[in-house]
C-alpha positions as CSV (number, residue, x, y, z in Angstrom):
1,M,43.9,13.5,124.9
2,S,45.9,12.1,121.8
3,V,48.3,9.4,122.0
4,P,51.6,9.9,120.3
5,A,52.6,7.7,116.9
6,T,54.4,5.1,116.9
7,K,57.6,5.5,115.3
8,N,56.5,2.7,112.4
9,E,52.8,4.6,112.5
10,F,54.9,7.8,112.1
11,S,56.6,6.4,109.2
12,E,54.1,5.0,107.3
13,S,52.3,8.4,107.1
14,I,55.7,10.3,106.2
15,A,55.8,7.1,103.7
16,A,52.6,8.0,102.3
17,P,52.2,9.0,99.0
18,S,50.2,12.1,97.9
19,W,49.3,11.0,94.7
20,Q,47.0,8.2,93.9
21,I,48.2,6.7,90.9
22,E,51.4,6.4,89.2
23,L,51.4,5.9,85.7
24,L,54.6,4.2,84.1
25,Y,54.6,5.3,80.7
26,D,56.7,5.4,77.4
27,G,58.5,8.7,77.1
28,E,59.9,7.5,73.5
29,C,56.6,6.7,72.3
30,P,55.1,10.3,70.7
31,L,51.0,9.0,71.0
32,C,51.9,7.6,74.9
33,V,53.5,11.7,74.9
34,R,50.6,12.9,74.1
35,E,48.0,11.1,76.2
36,V,50.4,11.9,79.3
37,N,50.2,15.2,78.0
38,F,46.5,15.5,78.3
39,L,46.7,13.6,81.3
40,K,49.0,16.1,82.5
41,K,46.2,19.1,82.1
42,R,43.3,17.4,83.4
43,D,45.3,16.2,86.5
44,A,46.2,20.3,86.5
45,G,49.0,20.5,89.5
46,R,46.9,18.8,91.9
47,G,49.5,15.8,91.7
48,L,46.6,13.3,92.1
49,V,48.7,11.1,89.3
50,S,52.9,10.7,89.1
51,F,54.0,10.6,85.7
52,V,56.9,7.6,85.7
53,D,58.9,8.2,82.1
54,I,59.9,4.0,82.2
55,A,62.0,5.4,79.2
56,E,64.6,7.4,81.6
57,D,67.8,5.1,81.6
58,G,67.8,5.8,85.5
59,Y,64.5,4.0,85.7
60,N,64.2,2.0,88.6
61,P,61.9,-1.4,88.8
62,Q,61.8,-1.1,93.0
63,S,60.7,1.8,93.0
64,H,57.7,1.4,90.9
65,G,55.8,-2.0,92.0
66,G,59.0,-3.9,90.7
67,I,57.6,-3.6,86.7
68,D,60.7,-3.9,84.7
69,Y,61.3,-2.0,81.7
70,E,60.8,-4.9,79.9
71,M,57.0,-5.4,81.5
72,A,56.1,-1.8,81.3
73,M,56.8,-1.9,77.5
74,G,54.8,-5.0,77.2
75,R,51.5,-3.3,78.3
76,I,50.8,0.1,80.4
77,H,50.9,-0.2,83.8
78,A,50.6,2.1,86.6
79,V,51.1,1.8,90.6
80,L,48.2,2.9,93.1
81,A,48.9,4.5,96.2
82,D,48.7,1.1,98.4
83,G,51.4,0.0,96.4
84,T,48.5,-2.5,93.8
85,V,49.6,-2.9,90.5
86,I,47.0,-2.6,87.6
87,K,47.6,-3.1,84.1
88,N,46.0,-2.4,80.6
89,V,42.7,-1.1,80.2
90,E,42.4,-1.0,83.9
91,V,44.9,1.8,84.0
92,F,43.3,4.3,81.7
93,R,39.8,3.9,83.5
94,R,41.8,4.5,87.1
95,I,43.1,7.5,86.0
96,Y,40.1,8.6,84.1
97,E,38.1,8.1,87.0
98,I,40.2,10.0,89.4
99,L,40.3,13.0,87.4
100,G,37.4,12.8,87.3
101,M,36.5,12.0,83.7
102,G,35.2,8.2,84.5
103,W,32.7,8.3,82.1
104,I,34.6,7.6,79.4
105,Y,35.6,4.5,79.9
106,A,32.8,3.7,82.2
107,L,31.9,1.3,80.2
108,T,34.6,-1.5,80.5
109,K,33.6,-2.2,84.1
110,L,31.0,-4.4,82.5
111,P,32.9,-7.7,82.3
112,V,31.9,-8.7,78.5
113,V,33.2,-4.9,77.2
114,G,36.2,-4.8,79.8
115,A,37.3,-7.8,77.9
116,I,36.8,-7.1,74.4
117,A,38.3,-4.1,75.5
118,N,41.4,-5.8,77.1
119,W,41.7,-7.9,73.8
120,L,41.4,-4.4,71.6
121,Y,44.0,-3.4,73.9
122,G,46.1,-5.8,73.6
123,I,46.3,-5.7,69.8
124,W,47.4,-1.8,70.0
125,A,50.2,-2.7,72.8
126,D,51.7,-5.7,70.1
127,W,51.5,-3.0,67.4
128,R,52.4,0.4,68.8
129,L,56.3,0.2,68.5
130,A,55.3,-0.6,64.5
131,V,52.6,1.9,64.2
132,T,54.4,4.7,66.1
133,G,57.8,3.6,63.5
134,R,60.0,2.2,66.2
135,P,62.3,-1.1,66.2
136,D,61.2,-4.0,68.1
137,L,60.9,-4.5,71.6
138,V,64.1,-7.0,71.3
139,T,66.2,-4.1,69.4
140,I,65.1,-1.5,71.9
141,M,65.5,-3.8,74.8
142,R,69.4,-4.7,73.2
143,D,70.3,-1.0,72.8
144,R,69.2,0.1,75.6
145,S,71.1,-2.4,77.7
146,Q,74.3,-1.6,75.5
147,R,73.7,2.3,76.2
148,I,73.3,1.9,80.5
149,E,76.1,-0.6,80.4
150,C,78.2,1.8,78.2
151,E,77.4,4.8,80.6
152,N,78.0,2.8,84.0
153,L,80.9,1.4,82.9
154,D,82.2,4.4,81.4
155,R,84.3,2.5,78.6
156,C,82.4,3.5,75.4
157,R,83.7,6.5,74.0
158,S,83.5,7.7,70.6
159,Y,85.8,6.5,67.8
160,S,86.4,10.8,67.2
161,E,87.7,11.8,70.4
């Protein structure tokens, strides 16, 4: 005879995500979008990976591991189903493992190789905005804040109206 679930157990079972990893990506970065499109094809509708575009104005850090827009823009982050936040090359390693392509990043599990991979990724992350022809992060943050403030206050109307 089974024991009925308590309210807390029932709530937890409903709240458990169907995905194994939630990828936070910059939807305004053409190279990031290209990678995400590749990963979506590999996911093939299985829902193993949840893709969250941090560039959307409605992005809510509290719903995604507390990773705010600026942090997410600086380095790639992901949230595991248990709420653990990971970043840098570990994100790619975990996603590729989940999607059955773990061999691609397998060497990064070795401490020395992993450290070098994270160092190289850090260089890429620092330069990706310039490489993709975008403004620096300070400018992007300022423009985003102004746009969101205008939308929320509905006070920034075009002078042509």
